[in-house]
N, C-alpha and C positions, 0 to 999 in steps of 0.2 A: 645557826642563823641567829641575825639579833631581832631584837625587839622593836624593834621599828615596823610601825603598823600605816599601812594607806589606806583610806576607807574612800572608794569612788561611789560615790551618791550618797550624800549625806542628807536622805528625805528620813521617811518614817522608820525603814531598818538600820542601815547606814549610821546614819543622826545617831539614834537610841545606842546602837552596841556601841560606836565608838567614844559617844560621850560618856558611856560608862567605863570604859578603858582606860580614859585621860584622865578622868576623874582618882582611879587607882596609880594614876601616877606612869601607867605605859606613853612611850612615845609616838603621838596619834597625828596624822598631818589626812587632812580630810579635802578633798576635791568634788567639787557642784559645778552644774550648771547653772545656777541661779546668782547671781553678781553679788545680790543683795545680799544672801543666806551667805555668800562666801565672805562677806562684809563682816556681817553681823559675829561668826562664825572667831573671827581674830581680831574683834573689837575689843580691848581688855576689860572696857566696862558694862557693855553689851552682851556677847559672848551666846553661848548655845546653850538653852534653857530647856531641861526634860522636867515635865508638869505632869500631875497626875496622881494615884493612891497608889500607885508603887516606890515614886519617887522623886523629889523635889530637888534640883538640883541643879547649878551653872556650872559650868567650863568656856576654858578659852581655847585656842588652838590655833595652830598651823593653819591654813585655808583659802585654795587655789579655785580658778576656772580650769578647767581642761589644756587652755593654751599657755598659761600661766606657770603649771608645775614643771620644776627640774631634778633629775636624779632617779636613783635605783632603788626599789624597796626588795626587800628580801618576800612577805608577804602583804597583799594586795586584797582588800575583803573588798567584791563585788557587790554592790547594792544597790545600782538603776532597777526602772522596771523593765520586765522580758522584754519589750520591743523594743527596746534601745540597747539590749544585749551586745549584737556583734561591732556596732559602732564607738561604743565603750570597750567593749575588751580589745578592740584595733588603738583605740588612743591609749591605753592603759599598757598595752605589749610594751615599747619604748620604756616603760618604767618599772617593769617585774622585772629581778636579777633573772641572769641564767640559769640559775639554782633555786631558785624560789616558786611562789605558787600562787595560783588564784583562787579566791573561796568563794564560791556563789553562795550568799546571801540574798536569795533572790525566789520565787516564788514560779514552777512551772519546769519545764528539761532545759534549765538555762547552761548545765553542765556542757552540755553535749555542740554547744554553739560556742562557748569561750572555748572547751579544744581545738576547736577548727581553726581558731587563730593563733594558741599559743603552745599549742601542741596538749596530750592529753596527759601528760603525766606532769604539765605544771599546772593541774586543776585538782581543787579538793570538793565536795560537794557537800551540801548541807542543806539541812530542813529545818525552819521554822516556823512560829505559830501566835507569837506573842501581836497581840493587837497594839499597833502604834499609831498616830498621824501628825503627818505635816500639815503645822499650825499657818505657819506663816515663816520669812523669814528668821533665825536665830530661834526657834520653838518649835518644839515638839511634843506633842501629847502620847505618854503612854498608859495605857487601857487596861493591864492585864499583863502576869507572867504565862507561859505555854511553854508547851515543847520546842527544845532545841536538839536538832542531831546531826553529829559530824560523820562523814566517812570517805575512806578513799572510793574511788570510782573503780577500780579494781577487786576491793573487800580489803586488803591488806589494813591490817593493824599496823604503821609506821610512827617510827619517834616524831617525825614531822605531825602527824595525827595527836599521836599522844601532847606534844608541848600545845598545838593549839588547843587542845581539849582543856589543858590548862589555863588557857588564855581566856577561850569561853566561859568559865567558869566563874570568871569576875563579874559575867553580866547575865547569868541565870546558873546557878550553882547546883540547880537538877540537869544541867546539858549531859549529852551521854556520847560514846560514839558506837557507832554500828559499821557490822561487815557487809552493810545490802544498803546502805543510801537510797537506792533508787525505789524497792521496797516502800521510804517514806515518803520520798516523791513520787512517786505515782499513787500514795494513800491521799494525798495533799491535792493532785489531781481532782478525786473524783469529790473528796470535801467542799475544795475549790470552784468546784461548779455548780453548788449550794451556794454559795457566796455571793457568786457570780448570776443565780436566779435572785436572790436577795434585790441583789441592786436595781431590778429592775423596777421594786416597789419602794413605795417608802414605808413600810414598816421595818424595825432594826431587827439583827440576825435571829435572837430568841427569840423573838413572837415572829417573825416568818417562818424558824425550822418549827415554832408551835400548831402551824394552821392543818391541821388533819386531814383538808381537803388538798392538799399539797402532798400528801404521803407519797401516793403513785405518781408524781411527774418526780419526785426529788428520787426514789428508790429506782425509778429509768434513768437519771444520771449517773447516779452511781453504780447501776449495775453496768452499762456501757461502758465505764471507764476500770471498772474490776472484769469484765473480758478482754480488754484490750490488753491491760497490764497481764493479764494471762497470756496472750496470744504471744506476747513479750520475754514471756518465762520469768516473770515477777509476782509474789506471793505480798499485795499491798499489806504494811502494818498499820494498826489503829494507833490513835493518840486523842488525848482530851473530848472524851465523848465518840469519836466516829471509829465505828466499827466494821473493817471491810467485808466480814463474813458476813455480816449483816444485807449486801447490797450486791452480792454476788447469786450469780442464776441461782433459781431455786429456795434461796433460803427463806426460812417464815415470814410472813409481812409484817408478823408479831416485833420480831428483831429488828426490823427496820424502824418501827415504830421506836423501838424501846432506844436504839443507838441517836435516832433524828432527837426523845427526848432528854439523852443525856449532851448531848451539841448544847439544844436549848440550854440547857442549865449552865452548863459550863458559861455561854456567851453570855448567861445571865448575870453575872458576877466580873462582868468586864464593863469599864467604863467607856471601851470601843464598841459604842453601840450597833455601826453601821460596817459594811466593809468596806476596806481601803475603795474598792468598784464603784462603790455607790458615791461615796464621797468625787472619785473623779467624774462621773454625769451630774450629779448634782450639785454637787458646790465646785467644783473645781472645771466643769465646763470642757471636759480636752477628751482626748482618746484613750479606751481602756486600753489592756492588757489582753484581750480577748482574743485575739488572733495567734498571739506570742503564746497565750494557755490555753487556751478550753479549744481553737481549734487544731490544735495537733493530736487531740485525740483522734479528730475521724481522721486525720490525715494518717497517723500510723494503721490505725483499724484499717484503712482503705489496703493499705497493705496486707493484711491477713485476711481480707474477704470480708470484713467485719463493718454494719453498717453502723454507725451513731445518728441515730432521725434525732434524738434528744439533745445531744451536742450541739447538731446542728442548725434547730428552730434553738437552742438559747445564744447562740452563735448570732445569726441572726437578729436575734430581739436585740443584742446589745448593740447592735449596728443601727438599728432606725431609731432607738434613742440616742447614738450618738451624733446621727446628722438630723436627729431633730425632729422625724417623721414619725413620731413615737412618745407621749408624755411618759413622766415614772408616774405608774400607777399600780396599786399591790393588784390588781385582777389581769395584770399581763403575766405575773406568774402562771396561772392558770390556760396560758398559750403554750406552754412551753410541751405539752405532746401533740404535736401537730396532726 
């Protein structure tokens, strides 16, 4: 395979990763649905600017809207919001070479959705936890470095995975490969439930995780995710303070509190203070990924006869905010246990 890379979705994740690879001299092309963002990235004067404590630089690159892009690529990095995955996969499919792969740099269980469109052998999974925000056309703020994990969906360590690992280390030197990417994807679902909960209020991630009155509510969300994961035959892996063992049924509450404290400390060191979900609700005033990410847990749980009332309540509260029926307020989190 050659070194040409197509980034499909140049927002917080795709724009950040693509900019680092472009700066390193790789042949990166961007696709995004926002015409103003596309115009900025290919403008030789304006370009795509990365800001924040991790790095400050600007790159220019070929950039197109989905209807403009032409050609095929061996490597397509899919970086759209989870609820846009199916549409994006169908749009990118004609641009994915027969022997190429699509890498899912997304939150949620998006790999299975992509596989339904392009075929499972043409999908590589990934878990990312760095904090970045799309600030506007041509600008992305990178708040911190965090875990990046890559894995084939069948667990093999393949030549293409090894080569991809080398490429992704340009962005994150501590990126790793795994034989069990699902362990990280399910771990992120557990952790992600806490970020969706934070989005219901105004306090930032670190302060939210440090609220002792929310410990039992966070424990319930994490426990539901870990229980469903176990039913799926998955043993979630930890990262950046999140300890799956601390949220499994029967775990001491003190272990849960230690993990919450570790996550709070990790996030306190980031310039990204609030979750992307919170920005969707409070700043961008748009629909979140709650159905494509959080609602999946009770859906999978139902197949095993496992109720998830905490996740159901979280999804319902997020929808109330999306629909303007509930204002953002820190007290919303007290309603997580129905």
